[in-house]
N, C-alpha and C positions, 0 to 999 in steps of 0.2 A: 514352543508348543504348537504353533501353526504347522511347522514341518512334521512334527510327530503326528499331528491330526491328519496329515496328508490332504490339506485343503486343495480345492481345484484351482484356485487363483486368488490373487490379492490385489486390492486397490489400496495404494499407499500414498499418503500425503506427506511429502518430505518435510522434515522438521526444519525450523529456522529459529532465529533469535538466540540460540545457544552458541557459545564460543566454539564448541566442537560439533556443530550441526553437520558439517561435511563428513566427519568421521562416523557419526551416528548413522547417517543415510547410507554411506558406503558399506558399513557393517551389516545393516539390515538387508540391503539389496543383494549383497554378495552371498549371504547365507541362503536367501530365497533362490537366487540364480543357481547356486551349486545344487540345491535340492530339486531343481527342475520345475519349481512352482512359477507359473506365469504371473507377471507383475505389470500393473498399469499404474502410472503416477497420476495423481489427481491434483489439480490446481497449479503446480509449478514443476519446473525442471529441477533436478538435484544439483546441477552444475551451472555455472554462469554462461549464458549464451555468448558467443556462438558455439561453445562446447556442447556436446550432446551425450547424454548418459546411455543412449541406445534403447531406452524404454519408451513405450508409447505414453502419451500424456493426454488427459482429458481436462480441459479447463476453459476459462474465459479468455477472450482476446484482450490482454492487458493494455496493449498500445491503444486499442479502440476505447477501452474504458477511460484511459487518460485523456484521449482526444475528446470524448464526450464531456468530461469534467472541464477541461480547458475551454472548449467551445462555449459551454454553458455560462461560465463566469465572465468570459470576454463579452458575450452577447448581453450580459446583465450590467456591463460597464466597468468591469475590473481593469485596473491599470497596473497594479502591483500585486502579483500572485506569489504566495509563499507555499511551497510544497513541503509537507512534513511527513517524516517516516521514522520507523524505529530502527535502531542499530541491528545489524546482522539479519536484515530482512531478506526474503527470497528475491530472486531475479525479477519477479513480478513488479516489485516496487520501481525498479529502474525502467522497466518497459512502460509503466504508467507515466513516468516522468517524460519519457521520449514522446509519448502520445500527447501529453499536455503541451510540451514545447512545439510540437507539429501543429496543433490546433491554434495556438497563439500566433505562430508564424503566419499561418494562413489567414486568420481573422483580423489580427492587428499586430504587426511586428513591432510596434512601439511599446507594447505591454512588456513589462519586466517580469521574469520568473526567477525566483531565488529558491534555494532548498535548505532545509535544516533537519538534523537528526534530533528527534524528541529527547532521547536519553542524554544527549550531550549538553543540554541546556537546563539551567535552574529556572525557576519561575521568574526571577529577577532578570535573567538574561533574555527570556522570552519577551518580557515587557519591553526591554530595550530594543530588541530586533523589530518587533511589531511597530513600535513607535518610530524608530529611526527609518525603517524602510517604508513607513506609511502604508502598511499592508492593507489592502481592501478586500482580499480574498485569500483564504487559507484552504488549500486542497490537501487532504490527508490520505495517506496510503491505505488506511482502513478506518472503519467506524470507531474502533476502540481508541485509536489515536485521536480521531475527531472529538470523541467524548472528553479526552484530556484537554484538548485545545479549547473546547467550549467552556470548560471549568475555569481555565486560566483567563480567557477573555472576559468571563463574567466577573472575576475578581478585579479585572482591570476596568470594570464598568463600561465595557464596550458592548453595544447592542448588536445582536445577530438577527437578521442580516443587514440591518440599517448601517451600522458602522463597518462591519467586517462580515463578508459572506464566508460560510464554512460548508465544506462538502467532504464526504468520505466515500468509501467503497466497501461493499459486502452486504449491506442491508441486514445487519445483525440486530438483535434485540435493542441494544443501546440506542440505535438510530431512532427508535420510536418512543423511548422513555425520557430522553433528555428534552429540555425546553430551551429554545423552540425545537420542534422535530427537525432532525437532520436531513439535509439533502444528501442522497446516497445513490450510487450506481450499483 
């Protein structure tokens, strides 16, 4: 429809979280490219860096976002950080983890950083990981993931932020409606 309407340009947010995300993104962008419609990606690259799709991108600095999260919790005393993300996430998620690890290395290299995919774990497995690792900070790839983490921690009778600090990314509505309010970048 957009090609038929001869739009002047498109800002496209590549899809993620689907098994066929790459195929969907390639299909959409190839149709637009063949039609001569200018395209700018928003938020993330369609391919995994260092590969480059050739499209301009407008977005946040995800490594800096991770760095800010990592620095914040280390300065608050975190010793065991768990980074949580959803399966089939965009490359932004990996860039945030790189930033977290860089901040931790600069601030306190003795702090441990582990990672876990939210969808791979049952609530029982989450409980085991948090208790075994003695997690004192959980940094989430996004606020929606953080909302799920807060729910699980609440069921475990862990207090946020006293027992476990939780922070997310995106500053979406959920960050303001959960209790306690979520720390977010």
